[in-house]
N, C-alpha and C positions, 0 to 999 in steps of 0.2 A: 401455364406455359402456352404461349401463342402458337398457332398452327405453323407459322413460318419458322419457329424455333424448334419444332419437333424433329427429332432424329428418326428418320424412316429407314428401317433395315429391310433388305431384300432377301434375307436368308430363308423365309418360308417358301419362296417361289422355287429355288433350286432344290430344296428338300422335297417339295411335292413332286417335282419332275423326276427325282431319283426313284421314288417309290411307285410312280404311276406306270401303268401298262402301256403298250403301244396304242396310239390313237386315242389316248385318254383326254378327258377335258378337265382342266384345272380351273376351279371357280375362285376368284379373288373376293373375299368377304372382308370388309373393313379396310383400314389403311395400312399398306405395306409398300415396300419398294418394288419396282418392276424390272430391275436389272436381272438378266438371266443369261445362261450359257446357250447361245443359239444352236450349237452343235448337238447338245443334249435334246433340245426340243425338236430339232430337225430329224434326228435319228429315230425318234419315237413318233414323229408326226403329232405332237401334242398341240392342244388348243388351249389358249388362255382367255377366259372370259371374266368380266367384272360383274359382280352381283350388285344390283341396285338396292339400296337399303329399303326395307319394308315392302318391296315388291312393286309391280306395275302401278302407276299412278304417282309415285314419288317423283318430285321435281316437275310434274306436269301442271302448269298453272290452271288449265281448264278443269282438271280433276281435283286439285287441292283447294283452289280458291273459288271456282265457279260451279262446283257441285255437278260437273258433267261426269257421269259414271260410265265405265266400260260395260257393254253387255256381257252377261255371264256366259253366253254361248261362244264368245270370242276370247275373253280373259276370265278364267275361273277364279284365280286367286289374286285379287288386287290388294293394294295396301290395306284398304278397309276390311276386306273379307279375311285377310290373314289375321288382323288384330281381333276381329269378331270371333273367329274360330279359336284363337288362343284363349280368349276370355271364356268361351263356351266350354272348352275342355277343362278349364280350372273351376268350373261351377261346382259348388258343394252339393248340388242336387243330383249330380251324376254318381252312379255306383262306382264306376272306374274313371276316376278323374286324374287330371295332370296335377300332381301335388308338388307345389313349389315351396311350401313352408320351410322344409329342411334346408333350402338354399339361402334363406333370408338370414343374414348375419347382423344387419343394422337397420334401425328405424329412426328417422328424423322427422320432426315437425317441419312442415313446408317452409315455415319462417326461418329454419336453420339450413336451408338448401345449400347455402354457400359453404357451410361446414362439411356437409356431405360431399360436395364437389371437391373440396380441398383434400379430404381423406382419400378419395378415389384417385385424383390426379397425382397427389404426392405420395400415395401408398403409405400413409402414416401408421396404419395398422392393418392386419390381415382382414380381408373382406371378400364376400362373394355376391350376395344379393342385397342391394341397398334400397330401402323403401322410403319414399317421401309421403307423409301422411297429411291429409287435409283435415281441417276442423270437422268435427262430427256434426255440427249444427247444419241442418238442411233448411234452406229457404223455401217456403211454400210457394209454388208457382200458381199464378192466377189462371183459372181455366178460361176466362173471358176478359174482355177489355174493361179496365176500371178507369173512371174519369176523374181527373184532378179537380180539386176545389179551389176556386179563387180566394186567396186569403192574403192579408197583409203579413209582413214579417213579424209584427208585434214588437219589433225592436225600435229603439230611438233612431229616427232618421238621421243620416250623416249630413244631409244638406248638400251632398255632392255625389255625382256618379263617377266613381273611380273605375275606369274601364280597362279590361284586358281583352285584346283581340287575337283570335287564333285564325290564321289564314289571311293572306293578302294577295289573292288572285286578281284578275282583271276587273271583276264586278266590284270587289271591295275597294280597289284603288280608284276606280273611275266614278263610282256611284255613292258608296257608303262612307268611306273615310273622308272625302272632301266635305260632305254634309256634317259629319260628326265634328269635324274640326271647327265648324262655325257655331256649334251649340254652346251657349253659356252654361256653366255648371258641370261640364263634362271634362274630366281629367284623363287624358290619354296616357295611361300608365305604362303598359307593357304590350308589345307586339310579338307574337310567336309565329314563325314560319318554319318550313322544313329546312331551308338553307340560310345560313348565317348572313351571307352577303345580301340576300333578298330582305331579310329582317332588318338589317342595319340601314339599307337604302330606304325602305318604306318608312321605317321609324323616323329617320331624319326628314323625309319628305312631308310627313304629317304631324310631326312634333311629339312623338312618343318619348317618354322619359327613358324607357328601357327597351331592348330588343333581345330575343332569345330564340333558341330552337327547341326548347323543352317546355311543354305545356305546364309542367310543375311550377314554372316561374309565375304562372297565373293562379293555378289552383291552390298552391301552398302559401300564397301571399295574403295575409290577413288584411292588408290595406285595400285590396281590390274587392269591390262589392258587386261588380257586374262583368259579364263576359259576353262578347259578340263572337259567334262562330260562323266563319265563312269558308270552311274547308270543303273538300269533295263530299258529295252526298252520302257516300258510304260510311263516313265518320261521324255524321251529325248526331245520331242517337246516342252513341257511346260517350261523346264529348258532352252532350247535354246532360246526360245522367251524372257524369262526373262533376260537372259544374254545380248541379243541384245538390249533390251529395256534399260538396264543399261549402254549401250555404250561400252560393253566389247567384244573383238574379241573372237570367240568361236570355239573350235574344239569338236564336239560331235561324240562319237562312233556311228557306224551304229546300227539300222536304224535311219534315221532322224525323221521319223513319222510313225505311224501305219495305218493311213487312210488319205483321202483327207482333211478332216476338220483339222486335226492336221497339215498337210503339209501347208495348207493355213494360219494357225496361225503363223507358222514360217516365211512364205513369207511376211506376212503383217508386222511382227516385223522387218524383214530385210530391207524392203522398207522404213522404217522410222528411220533406225539406220545408223550411220556412221561407225559402226564396221562391220567386215566381218565375213563370215561363212565358216567353213570347216567341212566336214563329214569324218569319219574315213575309207574312201575307200583307204586303204593303198596300194593295189596292183597297182594302177596307178602310184605310186612312186617307184615301184620296178625297178631296173636298167634293167632287162631283158624285162620287159613290155615296158619300154621307147624305148629300142632298137627295139623291135618288131613293135611298132607304127611307128617309123621312117622308117624302112625297108618297111613296107606296104605303107606308103606315097610315097616313091620313086617308088615302083612298079606301083602305080596309078590305076585308075579305081575302079570299084566296088570290094567289098571284101566279103569273106565268112569266118566266124569265128566259130569254134567249141570248146566249153569248156565242158570237162567232169569232173565231181566232184564225187569222191568216198568218201562220207562224213562220213561214219560209223554211227553206231546207237547211239542214246542218251538214257540214262536211262529214264524209263517211268515217273519218278517223277522230271525230269530236269526242272529247272526254265524257260528254253527257250521255253517250250511248254505251260507254264501256261499263260492264257489269261491276267492276271493282271500284269505279269512281262515281259515275252518274246514274247508271242503271235506267236510262231512258227518259224521254221528255214527259211521259205521263206523270211520273213521280216528281219530276223537276219543274214542270211548267203547267200542266193541266191542273195541278193542285191549286194554283192561283185562282182559277175560275170556279172551281168547286167551292173554295172558301168565299169568293165574291158572291156566288149564288146564295150560299148559306147566310151571308151578311145581309143581302138585300131582302130575302124572304123573312128572316128573323125567326125561324123555327127549326126544329130538329129534322135532320135528314133520316129517312126511314129505309129507303130502298135505292140501290144503285144498279143501273144496267148500262152496259156499254156494247157497242158494235164497232168493229174495225173494217176499214175499206178492203183490206186483204189480210190474209193470214200468212205470215212468213216468219222466218227465224231472225230477221233483222229488227230494226227499231220500228215501233208502231207510231207513225206520225200523222195518220189520218183516221179519225174516229169520231163517233158521237157518243155522248154520255147523257143519260136521262136520270134525273134525281126526283124522287118523290118525297114530299115533306109531310110532317105530322099533321099539319092543318089542311092538307089537300092541295097545297101549292105544287107546281111543277117547274122544273128548270131543264133546259136542253143546252148542252155545250157542243158546238161543232168546231172541231180543231183539225186543221189541215196544213200540210206543208206543200201543197200542190200549186199555190197561188204565186202571184208576182208581189214582191215586197214593196213595189211602188204603190200598191193599193193599201188602204187603211188596214192596220193590223187587228184592232179590236173593236168590235161593235156590240153594244149592249142594248137590248130592247126589253122593256119590262111592262107588263100589262096588269092592271088591277082596278076594279071599281070604276070603269069608264075612263081611266087615265092611262096614257101611253107615255113612257119615258124612253128617250134615246140618248145614248152617250157614244160618240164616235171618237175612238182613240184618245179619250180623256182630254179632249181639247174644247169641248163644249157640251152642254146638256140642253135638250129640247123636251118640253112638257106639252103634251096635247091633251086637252080636256075641255068639255063643254063646247066643242066645235072651234076652239081657238088654240093656236100654237104660240108658245112663249120660249124664247131662247135665253140661256143663262151661260155665263162663263165666256172667256176669251178664246176665240177659235185658234189662235196661234200658240198658246201656252199650254203645254202638256204637263200634267201633274198626276203621277201615278201613286202619290202618297209616301214616297221614300223619306222625305224630310220630316213630314208629320209623324211617321212611324218612329223614327229615331228620336225625335223630340219627346214623344209620348213615353217611350221607354226610359229615356234619361230622367224625365220628370218623375216617373213612378219610382225609379231607384232612389232618387234624391229625397223623395217624400216618404219612403218606406212602404210603398205599395198602396193599393193592390195593383195587379197587372192592368195595363191599359186596355187589353182586350180579354174577353171571357176565355179563360184557358180551356174550359170544356168545349167551347166552340172550335177552337184551334185543333184540339185533339180529334174532334168529330170530323172536321174537314180532312185531316190527315188520314183518318181511318177510311173515310169515303174514297179517298184517292187510291189507297191500297185496294179497296173493294173494286175499283175500276179494272185493275189487272186481274183480280179473281173472277170478275164477270166475263172478261174476254176469254179466260181459260175455261170457264164452265160453259159458256155460251148461254147464260141466263142471268136473272137478277140476283143480287146479293142483298140480304137484309142486314142492317146495322144493329 
């Protein structure tokens, strides 16, 4: 029965007023009507208060979604502490415990939750305590990060990339989908967005065969063998793990995960899936970045890479700074340059250390990141929002074996070696690798794998980005 159809009776309120003493307080727990006799309440000077379910913290988005807890000195019994105390009192290790077993009348497997709900709402049989039981099998948690292995699917290649896309925000509509539409061998099958109107409009604009608001339309469809995820950052890890579990190759826009727990969730899904994983680190596919990597490899020895990013300011209300959507520019943007440094050096990141221009509770948009690599190479990322956007956004300088490489805004590459300077690329054409990234993904799906980029590297770059936040919190280096 829907809430709007429920008959709400007010009889408990006048009944409580009848038995209450003068100046008593009546606490309304649960749902009941609120019609009452004013004269009765006035004569006794009664107070009527509504009890918030579960206690302080309930319905507070900061408390429930952003993990902001109330100090115990101000709020002793929050929603969480109420539940913790109830569980503690029921512990079998206590001599005098709160025994609830005699109140339990029914047990249902969690898969039969609908049957339990129907029994309670329709009162088909007498009941008191109803328990929903989960499967007893416990999945072992990994105590540390595990790295996925790049493997092909082992299945016969379909010869086509049949793509499902989840999310159609501004970046997807202006950068990714127009390029995907031009790639031969890509079938734009289903587009899923939160709103049906948006899904239909974008699907028509880019030539998708189907549009939906439920991601099951992609994950449960055996025809779809690849998924592109362009949703808010906070959903990336869960959707990626779901795609891998469904056996679908996945390209997820950065960041891959927001913390270690989410990253491990993706890794575990990848280790049990025959599908491959790719993260939207497009700069490693940029032609100038590939040239720079190859020239550095020829120079040999240890390398020093400097990446300066003039990021520009974001509006205060930008979704990228919201904890429930973007969770800041370090995870969403600095990750690009950590991966680019990893790509250019060509060795494992061992240590991450970060320093912020100032410590505040707002977004951290001005910082430096130092990366130490296994072969002794170093990389420094200088990221700031203090500059003017009319100035170049990205400058890359790399030094190795007497060679200096310069890339300015991905418009051209300069190599200085042996006292001579040589310029490569066209100064007016900017290519950050988006088209090549999408083409490489589609080709890998069509041919049956392997992934176009080493998956272990992508995970390592994601882990190093999370370590930047940890370093800022600790005030010291973090070893990977």
